[in-house]
N, C-alpha and C positions, 0 to 999 in steps of 0.2 A: 629760162632760156629755151627757145623753140628748137625744133629739130634742125633747121637750116643753120641757126646760130651755133648750135652744139657741133654740127659737122664742121663749120668754119673754124671753131675753136680747136677741135682735134686736128684738123689739117694744119693749122698754124703751129701747133706743138710739133707735129711731124716734120714740117718744113724747116723750122728753126730748132733743131735738136739741141744745139749747145745752149741756147737761151732757156729751153724747157728744162734741161738737166740742171743748169745753175739755179734757176728759180725754184723748181720743185725740190731739188736736192737740198738747197739751203733751208727751205721751209721744213722739210722732213727732218733734218738734223735738229733744228730748233724745237720742233714739236716733240721729237724723241727725248731730248734732254728735259724738256718741260714735263713730259709725262712721268719719266723716271723719278726726277726730283720731287714732282708733285706727289707721287706715291710715298716717297720718304716723308714728306711733310705731313701727309694725311696719317701715316702710321704713327709718327711721333706725337701728333695732337690727338690721337684716339685712345691714349692710355686711360684705362679704367672706364671708358665710356661704353664698353661692352657689358658692364654690369647693369642689370635692371635697377632703375632708380639711383644711378650713380650720382646724379646732381643733388640728391638729398642726403648723401653720406658726407660726414665731416671728420677729418683727422684732428686730434687734439695735440698741439705742439707745446713743448715745455720751453719757457724762456726765463731768463734771470728777472727777478722782481723789479730791478731798476733799469732793465733793458741795456745795461752796460756790461753784462757778463758775456759768456760764450754765446755764439750764435744759436738760433732756435734749433732744438732737437726734436726729431719726430718720435722719439721714445718718451714715455711718461713713467712716473712711479707706479708700481703695481697697486699701491694704495689708492690711486686716484679713482679708478672705476668703482672700487669698494665704497668710497665716500659718496660718489654720485648716485650709486644704486640705493644707498641708505637715505640720502637727503633729497634726491630728486627721483623718486621711484617711477615716475611716468616716462623717464627717459629710456629710449631703446639704444643699447650700446653693447660693445664687446671689446675685450682685449685680444690682441694677437701676439703671442710670445713665441718666436721661432726657437725651436730647440732641436738638438741632434738626438735622434733615436736610433737604436741599434736593433736590427733584426738578425738573430744568429741563425745561419743556415749551414748545416754540415760542419759545425764547430767554428765557422768563420763569420765574423761580424760584418754586416752590411749597413752602411750609413743611410739613413733616410731623414728628410727634413720634416719635422713634426710641427704643426701649428697647434699650440695649446691656446684654446679660446674659451669664451664663456658660453653659457647654455644657449643664448639667443643669436649666436654667430650667423646661422643660416637665415635668420630673419633680416639681417642687414645685408649680407653677401649671398644673394640668391643664385648660387652656382647651379648650372644645369644638372639635374639629377638623371642619371642613366639607368639606375637600378636601385630598388629599395625606396626609402623615404626619409626626408630630413624635416618633415612637418613637426615632429616632436622635439626637434633640436637635439641638444646634447644634455638633456635633463638627467639622463642616466650617466653617472661618472665613468662607467665601463664602456660606454658606446664609443665607436670610432667610425669615421667616414674616410674612404680611400678615393684617390683619383683613379681614373681608368688605367693609367700607366702603372701605378703601384699595384692595383688589383691584378693586372695581367702578369706582373712580375712574380707575385707570390701565390696566385691561385690559378694561373693559366686561363683556360677557357671556362672553367667551372665558376658558378656563381659564388661570390664571397659573402653575400648577404646572409647573416645568421651564423657564419663561421667565426672562429676565434683567431687572433693573432697576438703573439707575445712580443713585447717591445721592452727594451732596457733604456731608460732615460732617468736623469737625475740620480744615477747610481742604483736604481731600484728596478726590478723586473715587474712589468705590468701585463696583465692579460686583458685584452679588449675584445668585444664582439662587434662585428661589422654590421652597421644598420643601413648603409647606402654606399653607392659608388657615384661620384660626380665627374664631370668632364675635366680634363687637364686644364690648368690655367693657361690662357693664351699668352703669346709673346708680348702683347701690348699691355703689360701690367708690371707695376713695381713691387707687387707682393712677391715674397720669396717663392721659389719653385716647390711649393709644398706638395708632399705626397700623401700626407695623413692629417686628419683633423680630430683632435680629442679635447676633452674639457680640462681646463686648468683648475686644479684643486689647491687652495691655499692652506698652508699649515697654520694651525692655531696653538701649537705647542711652543712656548717661549724658549724651550731648551733646544729646539730644532735649529740647525744652522741657517735654514731658509726663512726663519720667522722675521728677522729684521728686513730682509729683502721684500717679503710679502706685505709688510705692515708699516714700515717707516718710509718717509717721503724723500730722503736724500739718497735713495737707491734708484738708478735708472733701470728701466725694464722694458715692458712691452710697448707696442703701439696701441693706442686707444681710439676707437671710432664710435661715433654717435650718429643717429639718423633722425632727421626732422622732416615733418610733412610740409613745412613752409619756412621761408626766410624769417618770418616773425617769431616762430618757435625757436629758431637758432639764436636770434637776438635776445630773446628772454633767457635762454640757457646761458649765453655769454655774460649777460648782466648778473646772473646768479652766481657765477664762478668765483669772483673775488671773496664774497662772504663765505662760500663753502671752503675755500682754501684757508681763510682766516680762522675758521673753526677747527680745522683738522691739522694743518701742516706742522705748526709749532708744537701742539700738544702731543702729536703722534711721532715726534722725532726727538726723543729725550736726550740723545747724545749731542744734538745740535739744535737747541731750542730757538736760535736766531735764524735758522734756515727759512728762506722764503723763495717762492717761485711764482711765476705767472703762467697760466694755461690759456692758450688762444686757439679757437677752432679755425681750421683751414678746410676749404672745400676740397674733397678728394680729387676731383678732376684737374685741380690746379697744382697738385703736389709734384707731378712728374718733372716739372722744369726747375725744381729746387736743386738738382744736381748742378754744381758749378759748370758754367759754360754751355749747358744743354740748350737753353733758350736761344743763345746767340748762335749756336751751331745750326739749329733748325732755321732761324732767320737768315743766316748766311747762305745756306744751300737753297732755301726757297727763293732768295734774291737771285742767286746764280741761274736758277731755272727760268725765272721771269725775264731776266736780262738777256739770256740766250734766245728765248722766244722773240723778244723785242728786236734783237739783232737780226734774226731771220726775217722778221717783218720789214725792218729797214732795208735789208738786202733786197727783198722783193720790190719795194718802192723804188730803190735806186735803179735796179735793172729795168723795171717796167717803165719808169719815167725816161730813162736814157733811150729806150727802144721806141718810145711813143712816136718819135718823128718818123720811124719806118712805117707806122700805121696811119700817118696823116691822110694819105690819099684814100685809104679805106674809109676813114671817118668822113672825108669830104663826099665821097660817092654815096655813103649812107644818108648824108644830109640832103644831097641832091634828090635822092629817091624818096625823101619825105620823112626821114627819121628825125624826131625832135631831140633836143638836148637831154630831156628826162629819159627818153627811151635809150639813148646812148649810154647815159649814166647807169641805168639798170643793167644794160647788156654787159658793160665792162666790169661792173661790180659782180655780176653773176659769174663772169669769167674768172675773177679773182677767187670767188668762193669755190668754184669748181677746181681751180688750181690748188687751193688750200685743202680740198677734200682728197685729191690725189696724194698730196704731200702728207696728209694725216694718215692715210692708209700705209704709205711707205714708212712714215715715222713710227706708227704702231708696230710694224714689222721690225724696224730697227730697235725699238725699245724691247721687244720680246727677245731679239737676238742678243742684245747687249746686257739684259738684266742679270744673267749669271755672272758676267764680269763685274758689274756694279755690286752685286751681292757679295762677291768674293772680296772686292776692294774695300767695301764699307762694312763688312761683317754683318750684313743684313740678310733678310729672308723675304724680300718683297716679291709679290706675285700680282700679275695683272688679271683681274677678274672681269668676266664679260656678262655675268648675270644681271638681272634687274636690280638687285640689291647691292649697292656699293660697286656696281660695274663701271667699266670705263667708257662704254659706247655712248651713253647719253651725254656725259661731260665732253667727250671727244666731238660729238656733233655740235654742241654749243661752242666749243673751241674753234671748229672749222668756220662757223658762221662769224664769230668774232674776229678771227685772224683774216678771213676773206674781206670783211668790211674795212678793217683797219688798214690792211695792206693794199686794198684796191681803191680806196677813196681818192687819194691824190692822183694816181695815174688815170683814173676814170675822169676826174674833173679836168685834168690836163688834156686828155683826148677829146672830151666832149666840147671843149671851147674852141678847138681849131676852126677858123673861118673857112668855109668850103671854097669860096671864090679865090681867096688868096692862095690857098694850098694848090688848087688845080692850075692856077696861072703861074705858079712858081716852078722854076726848073729844079729846085731841090726841096726836100722835105724840111719842115721846121724842126728845130731841136729844142724848143722850149725857151730859147733866148738866154740872155745873161741871168735872168731870174732862175730859170731851170737849172743852169749850171751851178748857181750858188746853193740852191736847195740840195742838189746832189753832193756838193762839197761838204755842206753842213752835215749831211747824213753820214758821209765817210768819216768826218771828224768824230761824230757820236760813236760810230762803230769802233773806231780805234781808241777812243778814250776809254770805252768799256773794256776793250781787249787789253790795253796796257794796264788798266787797273787790275784786271784778272791776272795778268802775268806777275805784277807786283805781289798780289795776294798769294799766288802759288809759291813764289820764291820765299815769302815770309813764313807761310805755313810750314813748308818743308824744312826751312832753317830752324823754326821753333821746335818742331817735333823731334828733329835730330838733337837739338840742344838739350831738351829735357831727358832724352834717353842717355846722353853722355855726360850730363852735368854732375858735378861733385855733390854727393848727397850727405857728406859728413861721415860716411862709413864706407867700407869696402863691400860692394854688393856681389862681386864675383865669387864663385866657389863658397857660397853660403847656403845652407839648407835650413828651411824653416819647417818644424814638425808641429803642426797645430793639434794633431790628435792626442798629444800629451796632456791636453786639458780635459780629456774625457772624464766625466764623473764616475765612469765605470772602473777607472783605475784607482788603485790605492797608492798612498804615498810611497810605500815600499816598491811597488811595481814601477813607479816613475823613476825612482833611484836606480833600480835594476836596468831599466831601459837606457837611461843616460850613461850608465857605466858601460853597457854593452855597445852603445854607439861609439864611445871613446876608444874601444878596442878594435874598431873596424879599420882595415888598411886604408891609408890615405887621410884619416881623420887627424886634424891638428889640434882641435879644441872643441869642447862641448860645454854648453851652458844653457840657462833657461831664464825667462822673464815673462812679464805679461804685456810687453810691448815689443813688436817685431816689425821688420820691413813688410809692407803690405797691410799694416794695421792689425792690432790684436782684436780681442772680442769685446772690448769696452774701453772707454776713456773716463778716467776719474779726474776731477778738478776741484779745487777749493781755493778760497781766499786766504792768503797768508799775511798777517800783520807784519809791518816792517818798522823797526825803531826809528822814530823821528818823522814818520809819515802818518797823517791822520786817516781814520777810517779802517775798514777791514783789510785793506791791502789788495794787491792785484790778484786776479785769478790765475792759477798755475796748474797745469796738468801734472799728475804724479803717478809714478809707476814703481813696481818692485822688480829688482833684478837679483840674480844669484852671483856668487863670486865668479869673476872672470868673464861675465857677460859682455861688458863694454869692450874688453880686450878681444873677445871672440868675434864680435861684429866689426871690429876695426875702427871704433870711434876715435876721432882725433882729439887728443888731450890738448887744451889750450893753456891751462894753468893748474897747479896743484898736483894731486895724485888721484888714482882711482881706488875703488874699494879693495881692501886687503884683509884676509883672515887674520893676519898678525895684529890688526888693530881691532880690538873687541868693540870699540865704540862705533864701528862702522855698521854693526848688525843689531838684530833683535831689539827694535825700539820699545817693545813691551817688557824688556827685562828690568829687574830692580837696579837701583843705583848701587855701584860698587861699595863695598864695606868701607865705612869711614868718610863717606862723602855725603853732602846734603844738597838740597835744591832739586829742581826738576831735571829729569833725564834729558840729556842732549842727544840728538840723533844726527849723525854725520850724513851729509847728502852730497850728491853731485848735481850740478845744474848745467843746462845748456846755455849757449850764448844769449838767447832771447830772454831766458829767465833772469840772467844777470841784469839786463837792461830793464826788464819789467819791475824787478825788485829794487831798482835804483842802488845797485851795489858797486857802481863804477865799472872799471875795466875787469876782465877775467882775473888778472893778477891781484887787483885790489879786493876782489870778492873773497879770496881765500881767507878762512878763519873768521869771517863775519857770520853773525847769527841773526835769525828772523823767525817768525812763527808764533809769537805770543806765549801761551802757557806751556807749549811743548816746543822749545826752541830747536831749530835746525841749524847745524853748523856746516858751512860750505868747506869741503875738503878738496873739491876739484871742479873744473869747468871744462865741458867738452863742446865741440862744434855742434851747431844745430843738426839733428839727425832727421832727414826728410824721409819719413816712413810711408807717407801717403801722397796725395795728389800734388803736382807742381802748381796747381791753381790755388792751393791753400797756403796761407802763411804758417810757417812752423810755430806752433804754440810754445810759450814759455813752459819749460818742463823740468821737473825735479825727479831725480832717481834716488830711491833709498834701497838699501841692501837687506836681503834676508838670506839665511843660510841654505834654505831649500824650499821648493814648492810654493811659489807665490800664488795668489788667487788667479784662476784661469791661466795657468802656466802654459807656456809654449816653448818648445826646445829649439835651439839653434846649433848647427854643426858647421864648423869651419873645416874645409877639406881641400885636398889637392887632387887633380886628375879630372876624369870625365864626370860631369854632373849626372848623367843618366846611370852610369855605373854606381855612383854613390847613392842615388835614389833607390836603385834596386837592392843594394847591400843593406841600406837602412830598413827597407821594407822586409827583407828576409829576417833581419834581427828582430823586428817588431813581431812578425808572425811566430817566431820562436817563443817570445816572452809574453805576448798578449794577443793571441789569435782571435779572441772573441771581440776585440775592439778594432774597428776599421782603422787602417793606417791612412793618414792624411798628411801629406808633405809636399813641398814644392821648393824650388830654388828661390832665392831672394829676387832674382830677375823676373821669374814667373809671377811672383807675388806682387811686384810693382807694376807689371805689364798692364794690369787692368786699369790703372790710372792713366795710362797713355793711349789706350786703344781708341777711345772716342775721338781724340784729336788726330791720331794717325789716320783713322777712317775718314774724318772730315777732310784732312789734307788730300787724301786720295780722291775722294769724290769731287772736291773743289778743283783739283788738277784736271780730272776728266772733263768736267764742265767747262773749265777755262780753255783747254785745248780745243774743244769743239766750238766754243765761241770764237776763238781766234781763227779757226778753220772757216767758219761762216763768214767772218769779216774778210778773209782772203778770197773766198769765192766771189763775194760782192765786188771787191776791188779788182779782181781779175776780169770779171765781166764788164765792169765799168771801163777799165782800161781798154778792153777789146773793142767795145762800141765807140768810145771816144777816139781811139786811134784810127778806126775805120772812117770816122767822120772827117778826120784831118788829113786824109791821103793827099788831096790836091795841095793843101797848105805845105805839106812836107815836100812834095815835088817842086813847088815854087821856091821854097827855101834852098833846096839842093841845087836848083838851076842858078840861083843867085850866089852860090858859092859855099853854102853851109855843108860841113862835113857830116859823116854819119855819127861821129862822136857828139857833135853839136846837137843833132836831132835827138840822140839818146838822152843827153843831159836835159834838153828841153822837156821831153815827155816824162822822164823820171821825176824831174823837179816838180812838174805839175801834180803828180800823184803823191809825192813824198811831203809836199807842203801841208796838206790836211793831216797827215800822220804826225808831223812835228807839232802842229797847232793842237792836236788832240792831247798832247802832254800837259798843256796848260790846265786842262780839265781833269785829266787822269791822275796827276800827282796829288792834288789836294784830296780828291775822292778816295784814292788808295790810302793816303796817309791817315785820314779820319777813320776809315774802316779798319785798317790794321792796328792803329793805335787803340781803338776800342776793343778789338779782339785780344791784343796782347795784354791789355789792362786786366783781363780775367786771370792772368797767371801771376803768382807770387815770384816765380823764378822764370824770367823771360829774357829774350835777346833785346839788343838795342835796335831801334828802327833806323838802320843805316841808310844814307843816301845811295849807297851802292845798289840796293835793291831797285831803286827807281831808275838809276842810270842803266842798269843791266836790262830792265824791262824795256826802256826806250830803245836801246841798241838792238835788242832782239826783235822788237816790233818793226824797226826800220829795216833790219835784214830780211824779215819775212815779207814786208811790203815791197822791198827792192826785188827780191826773188820773184814775187808775184807779177810785177809789171815789166821786169827786165826783158823777158822773152818777147812780149808784145812790142816794146819800144825798139828792140834790135831788129825785129822783122820789118817794122815800118821804116827804120832808118836805112836798111839795106836795099830797099826797093829803088829801081832806076827811075830817074825823074820823068822819062818819057812815058813809062807805064803808069806812074802815079798821075800824070796830067791827063792821060786818056781814061783813067779809071772813073767809073761812075758808081 
């Protein structure tokens, strides 16, 4: 664009301020939304890609041998890497076992997340080293590596390298010497927020309680990673796994010689989207960003083409002075690119200003970078060029083809004719089809997130405290008993109990196949947990049939006890099932299941059935679950406290009791609502971000419709004057003009409803507990869109209808 053309462009913007504001403002909003949601998509798709050689690292997943068991688990048996290291010694790999370590400071225990890994961990995960060296790995069992945050916490500004740190984990005190400090793990990782890295030492003493966990295959444990230089090496490794498992699994699992599993490698960079709903969330918000930008481009095309008639004489004069059609095309495309550039700068400013709000609404920490690496400037420049060409192509073609002689001879400027009007109407239909679909989506997302927060979970979640620190290996059984008794004496406490399954999920899930009389095969897979007396009553589980565990019935407890004197046959263990387990075990109704037995050599007798207890994500189906009773201290025990009154006061009182009885062990507790909240956060944040994007998209559509109504009403001034002269009332004129603009909004529903139904049906399908896709959502969205459209064009229509016929007929 030459200097004179640029001057003319700037003067045109200054002369037609409303047009400039609508066009640039609409594009700026679209670009701002696209930038912010683009940052979100880039963040979500960057997980683990910060690691050098991330594409060569594979996570080993555990699956049922027949692929019909529970879904794939990212954890593997501890014995897996031991077998790989022996049988395939050239394989580079490591286990990562997250453990809670305690650092005691001034007599008070502080929790740290310890990564217990193998010696070659730092050859796979090349974390940036800030001080010291990880070249030798963790060959020395006493070596430890700290992150920068942990080093600063315990050593301040002094160098920790070469110094010692004492940790308590697995119930034993360990002294480690620091060999290096590495950078803190970034936010775009699914690894735990580890503060320390130490070597995992397996026990070789069969008398040790940990021996079976370290050497038998039916114990879930760490995550196992391997690294390959090429795809071919990974394929050779995958082909060798079945034979390796056949050699080890059955022979090294003496208590369950029929146990079989399958191990499948997964590329590390693909693992992030395994979280239910995560891939759909990123796709949804990315689509919102693209559609919002597209709406802004359509808005520009609509306004520019509607205004093209006002520039017809300019085009004609340029042609008379020798401008070719190609030159005019270049000129008007450059104008569009220049407009997009101004809008991009304004959009960048809007994105910077709105980013704190978006981060707060979405629980994010997005930042706009301007540097050469991963900066926004080069992509923004490419976006300006793309938007300018897309938005300017049709208006430029429309302007360039105006015939000079016809335009100069005409008393009025051309308006693009019937074809131009149809194109603009189609664009309005597109804009409002997307806007209505967005409104439907917003209503459904908000309704679903409210539903899962208020849904019946099968137990009473209010006034329930979950004490996870009770499972600490640093506590003795006597200390746990003392703590539970102390909790029971606190003011406001109504009941105290313990189990290894709690709201918010416990530390592990155990499952097994249970044979059922009359059914062939090993029987269905059922999760099983241990609870203490009164646990199901404490959490408020809803009893459907039979009874709950009772200390008066000795058969309810200690499944390892001997048969009572004078009886023969296998010991029967009384169990309580959830509703899903009754169906999975084919026991009929809850009432019919009472008294029935299953389980093969160690029969389980059903004494009660409770409603399904939803302890984790509403996206997951509640698994068939069996509860057995123990008198005290289940494995990985977690305490629960039913109380009345203020949750924060109860939390403070429980903490004070804990500090009196076990100050060296960090207190970790939360309410059941807090524990469950982590399962709802992603969808709540998605709903908020979607709502923000949808509102801005509707706003862009309104800007376009308002501008189009303004230009079209101005073009019909003489028509309105004639109609009024011939007897039309102001109400008739208003109905005529409003009807013209509401028609495309109504037609847009024909496209919006199927699109919204398909999108929301797909999204809701990811929830096991979901609302019905009611027609009311669609009707409400249509009514809202009509109200918005009516409000947008009503002022223009009323002003035109109130004009006197004489003024309208004189108006040029």
